[in-house]
C-alpha positions as CSV (number, residue, x, y, z in Angstrom):
1,X,8.9,-33.5,7.1
2,X,8.0,-31.3,10.0
3,X,6.4,-27.9,9.3
4,X,7.4,-26.5,12.7
5,X,9.9,-23.6,12.7
6,X,13.6,-24.0,13.2
7,X,14.6,-23.2,16.8
8,X,16.4,-20.1,15.7
9,X,13.5,-18.5,14.0
10,X,12.1,-15.5,15.9
11,X,9.1,-14.0,14.1
12,X,9.5,-10.7,15.9
13,X,13.0,-10.3,14.5
14,X,11.7,-11.1,11.0
15,X,9.0,-8.4,11.5
16,X,11.6,-5.9,12.6
17,X,13.8,-6.5,9.6
18,X,10.9,-6.3,7.2
19,X,9.8,-3.0,8.7
20,X,13.3,-1.5,8.4
21,X,13.3,-2.3,4.7
22,X,9.8,-0.8,4.1
23,X,10.7,2.3,6.0
24,X,13.0,3.0,3.1
25,X,10.9,1.9,0.2
26,X,7.9,3.8,1.6
27,X,9.7,7.0,0.3
28,X,7.6,6.6,-2.9
29,X,4.6,8.1,-1.0
30,X,6.5,11.3,-0.6
31,X,6.7,11.9,-4.3
32,X,4.5,15.0,-4.2
33,X,7.4,16.8,-2.4
34,X,9.6,16.1,-5.5
35,X,6.9,16.8,-8.1
36,X,6.8,20.6,-7.9
37,X,10.6,21.1,-7.9
38,X,11.0,18.6,-10.8
39,X,8.4,20.5,-13.0
40,X,10.0,23.9,-12.1
41,X,13.6,22.7,-12.6
42,X,13.2,21.0,-15.9
43,X,10.2,22.7,-17.5
44,X,8.1,19.5,-17.4
45,X,4.4,19.6,-16.9
46,X,2.8,18.1,-13.8
47,X,1.2,15.3,-15.8
48,X,4.5,14.4,-17.3
49,X,6.2,14.2,-13.9
50,X,3.2,12.2,-12.5
51,X,3.7,9.6,-15.2
52,X,6.8,8.5,-13.3
53,X,4.8,7.8,-10.2
54,X,2.2,6.0,-12.3
55,X,4.8,3.7,-13.9
56,X,6.2,3.0,-10.5
57,X,2.9,1.7,-9.3
58,X,1.9,0.1,-12.6
59,X,5.0,-2.3,-12.7
60,X,4.3,-3.6,-9.2
61,X,2.4,-6.8,-10.3
62,X,5.6,-8.1,-12.1
63,X,7.8,-8.2,-9.0
64,X,4.8,-8.9,-6.7
65,X,3.9,-12.1,-8.6
66,X,7.4,-13.2,-9.4
67,X,8.6,-12.4,-5.9
68,X,5.6,-14.2,-4.5
69,X,6.6,-17.3,-6.4
70,X,10.0,-17.1,-4.9
71,X,8.7,-16.4,-1.4
72,X,6.2,-19.3,-1.4
73,X,9.3,-21.5,-2.1
74,X,11.4,-20.2,0.8
75,X,13.3,-17.5,-0.9
76,X,12.0,-14.5,1.0
77,X,15.3,-13.1,2.1
78,X,16.8,-13.2,-1.4
79,X,13.7,-11.6,-3.0
80,X,13.7,-8.8,-0.3
81,X,17.5,-8.2,-0.6
82,X,17.4,-8.0,-4.4
83,X,14.4,-5.8,-4.5
84,X,15.6,-3.4,-1.8
85,X,19.0,-2.9,-3.4
86,X,17.3,-2.3,-6.8
87,X,15.0,0.3,-5.2
88,X,17.9,2.2,-3.7
89,X,19.7,2.1,-7.0
90,X,16.7,3.5,-8.8
91,X,16.4,6.3,-6.2
92,X,20.1,7.2,-6.7
93,X,19.8,7.1,-10.5
94,X,16.7,9.3,-10.4
95,X,18.9,12.0,-9.0
96,X,20.9,12.0,-12.2
97,X,17.9,12.1,-14.6
98,X,17.9,15.0,-17.0
99,X,15.2,13.8,-19.4
100,X,11.7,12.4,-18.9
101,X,12.8,9.1,-20.4
102,X,15.5,8.8,-17.7
103,X,13.0,9.8,-15.0
104,X,10.5,7.1,-16.2
105,X,13.3,4.5,-16.4
106,X,15.0,5.1,-13.1
107,X,12.1,6.1,-10.8
108,X,9.3,4.4,-12.6
109,X,10.9,1.1,-13.7
110,X,14.0,0.4,-11.7
111,X,12.7,1.8,-8.3
112,X,9.2,0.4,-9.0
113,X,10.5,-3.1,-9.7
114,X,12.7,-3.0,-6.6
115,X,10.0,-1.7,-4.4
116,X,7.6,-4.5,-5.6
117,X,10.1,-7.3,-4.8
118,X,10.8,-5.9,-1.3
119,X,7.2,-5.2,-0.5
120,X,6.0,-8.6,-1.6
121,X,8.7,-10.4,0.4
122,X,8.3,-8.4,3.6
123,X,4.5,-8.5,3.6
124,X,3.7,-12.0,2.5
125,X,6.5,-13.8,4.3
126,X,5.8,-12.0,7.6
127,X,2.1,-12.5,7.8
128,X,2.6,-16.2,7.3
129,X,4.4,-16.1,10.7
130,X,1.3,-14.5,12.4
131,X,-1.7,-16.8,11.7
132,X,-3.0,-15.7,15.1
133,X,-2.8,-12.0,14.3
134,X,-2.9,-11.6,10.5
135,X,-4.4,-8.1,10.5
136,X,-2.0,-6.9,13.2
137,X,1.0,-8.2,11.3
138,X,-0.2,-6.9,7.9
139,X,-0.9,-3.5,9.6
140,X,2.6,-3.3,11.2
141,X,4.3,-4.2,8.0
142,X,2.4,-1.9,5.8
143,X,2.7,0.8,8.5
144,X,6.4,0.6,8.0
145,X,5.8,1.4,4.3
146,X,3.6,4.4,5.2
147,X,6.0,5.6,7.9
148,X,8.7,5.7,5.3
149,X,7.2,8.8,3.8
150,X,6.8,10.5,7.2
151,X,10.6,10.4,7.4
152,X,11.3,11.0,3.7
153,X,9.0,14.1,3.2
154,X,10.7,16.5,5.6
155,X,14.2,15.2,4.7
156,X,13.5,15.5,1.0
157,X,12.0,19.0,1.5
158,X,15.1,20.2,3.3
159,X,17.6,18.8,0.8
160,X,15.5,20.0,-2.2
161,X,15.4,23.5,-0.7
162,X,19.2,23.7,-0.2
163,X,20.5,21.5,-3.1
164,X,17.7,20.6,-5.4
165,X,15.7,17.4,-6.1
166,X,18.6,15.6,-7.8
167,X,20.8,15.8,-4.7
168,X,17.9,14.7,-2.5
169,X,17.3,11.5,-4.6
170,X,21.0,10.6,-4.6
171,X,21.7,11.2,-0.9
172,X,18.6,9.5,0.3
173,X,19.2,6.6,-2.0
174,X,22.7,6.0,-0.6
175,X,21.4,5.9,2.9
176,X,18.6,3.6,1.9
177,X,21.1,1.2,0.4
178,X,22.7,0.6,3.7
179,X,19.5,0.3,5.8
180,X,17.8,-2.2,3.5
181,X,20.8,-4.6,3.6
182,X,20.7,-4.6,7.4
183,X,17.0,-5.2,7.4
184,X,17.1,-8.0,4.8
185,X,19.7,-9.9,6.8
186,X,17.3,-10.1,9.7
187,X,14.7,-11.9,7.6
188,X,14.1,-15.7,7.7
189,X,11.6,-17.5,5.4
190,X,8.3,-18.6,7.0
191,X,8.1,-22.5,7.2
192,X,5.1,-24.1,5.5
193,X,2.2,-24.5,8.0
194,X,3.9,-22.4,10.6
195,X,2.1,-22.1,14.0
196,X,3.4,-20.0,16.9
197,X,4.4,-22.1,20.0
198,X,1.3,-22.7,22.2
199,X,-1.2,-21.4,19.6
200,X,-4.1,-23.4,18.1
201,X,-6.8,-22.1,15.9
202,X,-9.9,-20.9,17.8
203,X,-12.6,-23.5,18.4
204,X,-15.3,-23.4,15.7
205,X,-13.2,-21.4,13.3
206,X,-13.9,-22.5,9.7
207,X,-11.0,-24.3,8.0
208,X,-9.4,-22.2,5.3
209,X,-8.4,-24.1,2.1
210,X,-5.0,-23.3,0.5
211,X,-6.0,-22.3,-3.0
212,X,-3.6,-21.8,-5.9
213,X,-3.8,-18.8,-8.1
214,X,-5.8,-20.8,-10.6
215,X,-8.3,-21.8,-8.0
216,X,-8.5,-18.2,-6.7
217,X,-9.3,-16.9,-10.2
218,X,-12.2,-19.3,-10.5
219,X,-13.9,-17.9,-7.5
220,X,-16.4,-14.9,-7.7
221,X,-15.0,-13.6,-4.5
222,X,-11.7,-12.8,-6.2
223,X,-13.3,-10.3,-8.6
224,X,-15.2,-8.6,-5.8
225,X,-12.0,-8.3,-3.6
226,X,-10.0,-7.2,-6.7
227,X,-12.3,-4.3,-7.5
228,X,-12.7,-3.4,-3.8
229,X,-8.9,-3.1,-3.5
230,X,-8.6,-0.9,-6.6
231,X,-11.5,1.3,-5.4
232,X,-9.9,1.7,-2.0
233,X,-6.4,2.5,-3.4
234,X,-7.7,5.0,-6.0
235,X,-8.3,8.0,-3.7
236,X,-5.3,7.3,-1.5
237,X,-2.9,7.3,-4.5
238,X,-4.5,10.4,-6.0
239,X,-3.9,12.3,-2.8
240,X,-0.5,10.8,-2.1
241,X,0.9,11.7,-5.5
242,X,-0.4,15.3,-5.5
243,X,-1.1,16.4,-1.9
244,X,1.3,19.3,-2.1
245,X,-0.1,20.7,-5.4
246,X,-3.7,20.2,-4.2
247,X,-3.0,22.2,-1.0
248,X,-1.6,25.1,-3.0
249,X,-4.6,25.6,-5.3
250,X,-7.0,28.4,-4.9
251,X,-9.4,25.9,-3.2
252,X,-7.2,25.9,-0.1
253,X,-4.5,28.6,-0.6
254,X,-1.8,26.8,1.5
255,X,1.8,27.7,1.0
256,X,4.4,25.3,-0.3
257,X,6.2,25.1,3.1
258,X,3.0,24.3,4.9
259,X,2.0,21.8,2.2
260,X,5.3,19.9,2.8
261,X,4.4,19.7,6.5
262,X,1.0,18.4,5.6
263,X,2.5,15.7,3.4
264,X,4.1,14.4,6.6
265,X,0.7,14.6,8.4
266,X,-0.9,12.6,5.7
267,X,2.0,10.1,5.8
268,X,1.7,9.7,9.6
269,X,-2.1,9.1,9.2
270,X,-1.3,6.6,6.4
271,X,1.0,4.7,8.8
272,X,-1.3,4.8,11.7
273,X,-4.2,3.7,9.6
274,X,-2.3,0.6,8.4
275,X,-1.6,-0.5,12.0
276,X,-4.9,0.6,13.5
277,X,-7.3,-0.8,10.9
278,X,-5.2,-4.0,10.7
279,X,-5.6,-4.6,14.4
280,X,-9.3,-3.5,14.3
281,X,-10.0,-5.9,11.5
282,X,-8.9,-8.9,13.6
283,X,-11.7,-8.0,16.0
284,X,-14.5,-6.7,13.7
285,X,-13.8,-8.8,10.6
286,X,-12.1,-7.7,7.4
287,X,-15.2,-6.8,5.4
288,X,-16.7,-4.8,8.2
289,X,-13.5,-2.9,8.6
290,X,-13.4,-2.2,4.8
291,X,-17.0,-1.0,4.8
292,X,-16.2,1.6,7.6
293,X,-13.1,2.7,5.6
294,X,-15.1,3.4,2.5
295,X,-17.6,5.4,4.5
296,X,-14.9,7.6,6.0
297,X,-13.3,8.2,2.6
298,X,-16.5,9.5,1.2
299,X,-17.0,11.8,4.2
300,X,-13.4,13.1,4.0
301,X,-13.9,14.1,0.3
302,X,-17.2,15.8,1.1
303,X,-15.4,17.9,3.7
304,X,-12.7,18.9,1.2
305,X,-15.4,19.8,-1.4
306,X,-17.3,22.0,1.0
307,X,-14.8,23.4,3.5
308,X,-12.3,25.4,1.4
309,X,-9.8,26.3,4.2
310,X,-6.7,24.9,5.8
311,X,-8.9,23.3,8.5
312,X,-11.1,21.6,5.9
313,X,-8.0,20.3,4.0
314,X,-6.4,19.0,7.2
315,X,-9.6,17.2,8.3
316,X,-9.9,15.7,4.8
317,X,-6.3,14.4,4.5
318,X,-6.3,13.0,8.0
319,X,-9.4,10.9,7.1
320,X,-8.0,9.9,3.7
321,X,-4.6,9.1,5.1
322,X,-6.1,6.8,7.8
323,X,-8.2,5.1,5.2
324,X,-5.6,4.6,2.6
325,X,-3.4,3.0,5.3
326,X,-6.4,0.8,6.2
327,X,-6.8,-0.4,2.7
328,X,-3.2,-1.4,2.5
329,X,-3.2,-3.0,5.9
330,X,-6.5,-5.0,5.7
331,X,-6.5,-6.5,2.1
332,X,-3.4,-8.7,2.5
333,X,-5.0,-10.3,5.5
334,X,-8.4,-10.6,3.8
335,X,-6.7,-12.3,0.8
336,X,-5.0,-14.8,3.1
337,X,-8.1,-15.5,5.1
338,X,-10.1,-16.2,1.9
339,X,-7.5,-18.3,0.0
340,X,-5.1,-19.6,2.6
341,X,-1.5,-18.9,3.6
342,X,0.3,-21.5,1.5
343,X,0.2,-19.6,-1.8
344,X,-0.2,-16.1,-0.4
345,X,2.8,-14.7,-2.2
346,X,1.5,-15.3,-5.7
347,X,-2.1,-14.9,-4.8
348,X,-1.7,-11.4,-3.3
349,X,0.7,-10.5,-6.1
350,X,-2.1,-11.1,-8.6
351,X,-4.6,-9.3,-6.3
352,X,-2.3,-6.4,-6.0
353,X,-2.7,-5.8,-9.8
354,X,-5.8,-3.8,-8.7
355,X,-3.4,-1.4,-6.9
356,X,-1.5,-0.8,-10.1
357,X,-4.6,0.0,-12.0
358,X,-5.5,2.5,-9.4
359,X,-2.0,3.8,-9.5
360,X,-2.5,4.6,-13.2
361,X,-5.9,6.2,-13.0
362,X,-5.8,8.0,-9.6
363,X,-2.8,10.3,-10.2
364,X,-3.6,10.7,-13.9
365,X,-7.1,11.8,-13.3
366,X,-6.0,14.1,-10.5
367,X,-3.2,15.7,-12.5
368,X,-5.2,16.1,-15.8
369,X,-8.4,17.4,-14.3
370,X,-6.9,19.3,-11.4
371,X,-4.8,21.4,-13.8
372,X,-2.3,22.8,-11.2
373,X,0.6,24.8,-12.6
374,X,3.6,25.5,-10.3
375,X,4.4,28.6,-12.3
376,X,1.0,30.1,-11.4
377,X,0.3,30.2,-7.7
378,X,-3.3,29.5,-6.8
379,X,-4.1,27.7,-10.1
380,X,-5.9,24.4,-10.3
381,X,-9.3,23.1,-9.1
382,X,-9.7,19.5,-7.9
383,X,-13.5,19.5,-7.6
384,X,-13.9,17.0,-10.5
385,X,-11.3,14.5,-9.3
386,X,-12.8,14.6,-5.8
387,X,-16.3,13.8,-7.1
388,X,-14.9,11.0,-9.2
389,X,-13.1,9.6,-6.1
390,X,-16.4,9.6,-4.2
391,X,-18.2,7.7,-6.9
392,X,-15.4,5.1,-7.0
393,X,-15.5,4.8,-3.2
394,X,-19.3,4.2,-3.2
395,X,-18.8,1.4,-5.8
396,X,-16.2,-0.2,-3.5
397,X,-18.7,0.1,-0.6
398,X,-21.4,-1.6,-2.5
399,X,-19.1,-4.5,-3.5
400,X,-18.0,-4.8,0.1
401,X,-21.6,-5.3,1.3
402,X,-22.1,-7.9,-1.5
403,X,-19.0,-9.8,-0.3
404,X,-20.2,-9.7,3.3
405,X,-23.6,-11.2,2.3
406,X,-21.9,-13.8,0.2
407,X,-19.5,-14.8,3.0
408,X,-22.4,-14.9,5.5
409,X,-24.4,-17.1,3.2
410,X,-21.5,-19.5,2.8
411,X,-20.9,-19.7,6.6
412,X,-24.6,-20.4,7.2
413,X,-24.6,-23.2,4.6
414,X,-21.5,-24.7,6.2
415,X,-23.1,-24.5,9.6
416,X,-26.3,-26.1,8.4
417,X,-24.4,-29.0,6.8
418,X,-22.4,-29.7,9.9
419,X,-25.1,-31.6,11.9
420,X,-25.7,-33.7,8.8
421,X,-22.1,-34.7,8.6
422,X,-22.0,-35.5,12.3
423,X,-25.2,-37.5,12.1
424,X,-23.9,-39.5,9.1
425,X,-20.8,-40.4,10.9
426,X,-22.5,-41.5,14.2
């Protein structure tokens, strides 16, 4: 059976449809706009509200792995459609939540499961169609996710201000329901072994074996990449979940209105970082790009620790936004390069568990140690969470350098063995 695409498949149309879907599901990164109003409106604490965001990220491996299994067998459109509609439903239901249990069920579980199915389908199916530009494709797809909060943050802020957070969730969820269906209908599954017309792998490029998830788990590289992904996502999720509260502490003294604008700034940088670092990684190499990302994260936190002003805060979140986007854009391509495209759906679903672990610890550490209280303007101090984030980042940097050395050693060994194989066959 031929592995070449059907004549009607247009990978750019699939890319467009996937981005449309993720522009909607990316609203999860605007949660900090809802967090303050939810605490004030219901009398919940910030830690209690943040648990909904934590659950949303923590359930991601379930739909990522299950969705990956479906995607690897040609069911990308159905996985995306199911997940996207489930996400929109969860968003609408969140607007009706009057108890913490309902908040956790609707936003954390329903929207989280839906977002995971949609994200897995859009990402892993699309990058299979771009073997020539993996980093670029992963960057564009994940940039759609990041850009979703650029749109969602000011819209949510406006509706929350006039009608409350419940109305914002309901109205936005209904719009999302329409858009995600349109986007999903543009998707086509990537054929096994797809190659764009006229493209051949670069001469001298090492062959990549397609490894199943069992093979992947048997490799030391998996555990390095796994911890690297978790370390990279940790700081971004901490900031994404609580950017508005952090801005309003005595450390920076920024008003709620300005903080909402800065949520959008962070989201723009998040989106740009996904596209930019994804494209850069195609040229520099994935581990080199990740090493630079970790370095910039550490510098950004140092600025926020030492420059307690609006300028210092802006510099910090610009750097952190670009880097969080870079982590989300580079790691899918790094996983595919390391373990092959055939089983990317399941493989990256398992790898993405690291994100969920970070989604638990990042926001939780930030909320519990930051101690921001919306009823007391200027309260809170995020010095400890920032220091912890720097330590986690440096661990990720060390592991990245170890992976780079391991990869270079393997490449040298393969190159050294090549003349022997040629000589033996002559």
